N, C-alpha and C positions, 0 to 999 in steps of 0.2 A: 457877350456872355463868354465865360471861360470854363473849360472842363479840365480837371487834373486827373491824370492816371498815375497813381503812386507806385513806387518800387518796381519799375519796369527794368529790372537789372539786365535782361538780355536784349533790350530794345526791340521787343517783339510785338508789343501791343497794337501798333498801328498797321502792321503787316499781316497779322493773323486774324483780323476781323474787318468787316466793312463798316467804317465810321462815316461814310459819305453823308448820311442823313443828318448826323450831328454836326459834321464839319460845315455843312451848308448854313448853319445857324450860329456856330460858336467856334472859338479858338480852342484847340485841343493841345494840351501840353503833357507830354509823358516824361515823368521824372525817372531818370535811370540810376539814381542813387537814393539811398534811404535818407529821409528827412528826420532829424532828431526831434524829440518833443519840443525842444527849445526853438528849433528852426521853423517848425510847422506853422504856427500862427502867422508869422510875417510872410512866409513863402506862399501861403494859401489864402491870405486875406481877401484877394480879389476874385476868388473862384466861387461860382455858383454850384458846381457839381464836383464831387470828389469820388473817384473810383478806387477801391482798395482791393488787394489780393490777400486772401486768407487773413492771417494775423500779422503780416509783415509790418503793418503800421497800426497803432491804436489811436483812437480819437475819443479821449475822455471828455467829461463835462467841461473842464477848464479850457481845453482847446476849442471846443464848440463855442464857448462864450466869446472867443476872440476871432470868430469867423463870421462877420456880419452879413455877408452876401450868400452864405451857404444855404442851399435849398434841397439838395439831393445828395445822398451818399449811397453808393452801391457796394455791396459785400458779396463775396463769392461763395460763402458758406453760411447758411442761416444758423448753424450750430456754434459758429465761432463768434463770440461776443467781443469783438475788438472795438466796437463802437458803443458808447453809452446810449442805448436806444431810448431810455426814458428822457435823458437830457436833450436828445435830438428832437423827440416829439414835443417837448415843452417849448422848443424854439421854432417849431413849425418846419423842421427838417424831415423830409421823407427818407426812409431807409428802404432800399429795394434790393432783393436778392438778384444777382447777375446770373440769371438762368435763361438760356434760350428756350423758345417755346417747344413744349413736348420733350424737353430734356429729362432723361432719367438720372438718378444719382450716379456719380462717377464710379467706375470700377476700382477695385482695390489692387489690381495687379501691379500698377506702376510702383507703389510704395513697397510692396513685397519684393518685387524684382530688385529694386535698389537696395533694400536691406540685405538681400542675399548676396548682392555684389559687394557690399561692405563687409559682410561676414567672410567671404573668401579673401578679400583684400587684407583683412585683419589677420586671419589665422595663417595665411601664407606670406605675410609681410610684403605684399606686392608693391605698395607705394615706396617703401624704403628701398627695396631691391631695385626698382626702376630708377630711382634717384641715384643710387649707388652706381649702377651701370653707366649712367650718363657722366658720372664723375670719374669713370675709368676703373672701377672695381668690379670684381667678379665673384658673386655669391658670398654672403656673410651671415646667413641665418638658416634656421631649420624650421620648416613649417609644420603645421598640424593637419593630419589627414582627418576627414570627417566621418568616414564609415566606422560604425561601431561606437561613435561618440554620442553624447547626450545633449540635446538642445532643450533648454527650458524657456517656455513662452509665458511671459507675464502679460496676461490679456489674451483672450481667445475669440476675438470677433472675426470679421471678414479677413483682415490681414493676417492675424495669428493663424487662422485655419489654412490659409494659403501657404504660410511659412511651414506648417506641419507637412503639407504635401511635398514641398521642396525637400524638406529634411528626409522624408521617406525615400525620395528618389536618390538621395545620397547615402542611404543605408544608415541613417541615424535613428536613435531612440528619441522620443519626444515626450517631455513632461509639460504640463500646463497648470496654471493657477490663475484664477480671477475671483473677485469677491462673490460673484453670483453663478459661477460655473458649476454644473453638475457633472458627476462621473459619466453619466450617459452621454451628455453633450460632448464632453472631452473625447470619449471613445469614438463617437460618431465622426469626429474631426480628425482622428488619427493620433490622439495623444492620451496620456494617462494623467488623470487628475491627482495632484499631490498637494500637501500643505505648502505654504509659501516658503518656510524655512528649509524644507526638504528640497524644493526646487533649486534654491540658491546653493545649497550644499552639495547637491548631486550633479548639477549640470556642468558640462565643459564650456558651454556657451549659453548665456542668458540674453534673450532679446525681448525688448519692452514694446508692447503694442496696446496702449491704453489711451482712452480719451481723457483729456485733462479736465478736471473739475475740482471743486473745493474738496471733494471726498478723496480724489486720487492724487492730489498734489503731494509730492514726497513719498509716494507709495513704495518706491525703492529707497529705503533709508540706510543709515549707517550700519545697523545690525544686519541687514540683508547683504550688503556688500562684504561685511566682515565674515559672513558665513560662506562666502565663495572660496573655492579652492585656489591656491596660489597659481595654478596652471590655467585657470578659467578666464574667460573673456566676457565683457558686457557690451551689448549693443543697444543704442537708443536712437530710433528714427521717428519716434512719436512726438513728444514734446519735452523740452528741457526740464521744466519744473517737476516732472514725474520722478526724477532722480535727485537725490541729495548731492548736488554738484560738489560741495566742499568735501564731503566724505569720499566721493569718487576721486577727486584730485589727490587727496591724501593717500588713498589706497594705491593709486598709480605711481605716485612719487616713491612710496615705500616698497613698491613691487609686491604688494600684498595680493594683487591679481596680475595676470599676465598682460592684460591690455584692454583697451576699449575702442569702440568705433562709435562716433557720435555725429549725427546730422542735425541735431537740435540742441539748443542751449538756453540757459535762463535769460540771457540777454542776447538779442539778435538785432543787427549783425554782431558777431562776436568781437568784443573790444580787442584792439591790437596788443594790449598788454595782459591779456587773460592768461592765467597760469597753465591752462591746457596747451597753449601754443608752445610752451617750453619743454613739453614732455616728449620722449621718444617712443613711448609705447601706446600711442593713440593714433587712430586714423580719423581725421576731422574733415567734414564736408559742410558746405553752407546751405543747409536745409533744402536739399535737392530731391527728397523722396517723392514729392508729388509733381516735380517740375519736368514734364515731358512736353513735346510740342503739341500732342493731342490734348493734354490737360489744359495747357495755357491757351490754346485756341478756343476751347470750350469757355474758359473764364472770360476771355476778351470778347468773344462773340456775345456772351451773356451781358457784359457791360454795355456794348454798343446797342444791343436790343433794349435794355432797360433805360439807357439815356435817351434814345430816340423816342421811346414811348412817353417818357416824361416831357420831352420837348413838344410832343404833340398834345400834351395835356391829358394823357391817358396812362399814368404811372402803373406799372405792373409789379407783381411779386412783392407786394408791400409786406413788411415785417412789423409785428406788433411791438409796442414800447416795452413789454415785459417778456 
C-alpha cells in the first residue's frame, strides 16, 4: 500500500506528525513539489491514499477516473471543494477531513498577521529597499505612514475584524463592505459600513477578505479597481479569483494605482512567465497566509489520524458527496 502527501513544499509533513501507525502498513511518499494536472494521473496511479493540503491541488473527476487504486482522500478543510466529492463517491473513494480528535476550527490570527506584514512591506517598500541595500544602494523610495489613513476591508468576517483591530492600533480609519454586512455589525467590529464604490474610492489601502464562491468570484472587478485613487494600494491574501487579475495587471502597468500585495493568484503555483512578475510595484508571496508551523502541524496531524483510522477499518470525519 502507498500513501501520497501532496504539495509538502517545506518538507515538513513527516516531522510534524506521528505517522508511525500508517508507516507500519504502508509506504509514505511526500511530494515536495506541485504535481500538474497532466502529471498527477501517472504519478499517483499506484497510490491507495492521497492527502491534500487546502486547495494546493485539485482532484477532478477526470483525474479520479485514472487512479484505479485510490480508496481514500484526505482534505484539510471541508469548505474547500478541491476534490470532486460526487465523482469520488461514485468510484467508492472515501473523502475524510484531516482533523485531529477534539480539534476546534483554526484561529484567524495567522492570516491576519501575514496580511498586515504584507501591508507594511508594500507601503514602506521593504522588499525593494532590502534588495537595493544588498546591491549596494542606500534609500531610493518614500514610504506611506499609516496613521490617519483609511483602510477599506472587502469582507468583514473573522479575518476582516482582526484587521480592523490592527488598523485601530495604527491610528487608521476603517471602512467595510460585504454583501450581507449590517451597519451595526460593522460598527461593533470597529468599522464604518459604506457602499462598495465608496470604499474603493475613499480608501488608501484596500484589503480583500472574502470566501471564494460562485457568488464572490470576481467581486473586485475592473470598475472597482478603476475607482481607486492613484495613490492607493490593493492587498489580496484570500483567493486569487476574487479579483479580476487582468484588470489589476493593467492598472499596475499603467500606474493607475500605487501598487498591490498579492499572496494568492488565479493559477497556483504562479507561472514563471506571469505578467505580475515583471512589475516593480507589487509585492508577491507564494500563498503563505495560513502557512505557519502551528497550522501545518494541525493539518499533518489530522492527516495521520485520518489515515490511521482508515487503515484500521474505522474511517473518521467522512464528508458527504454533495
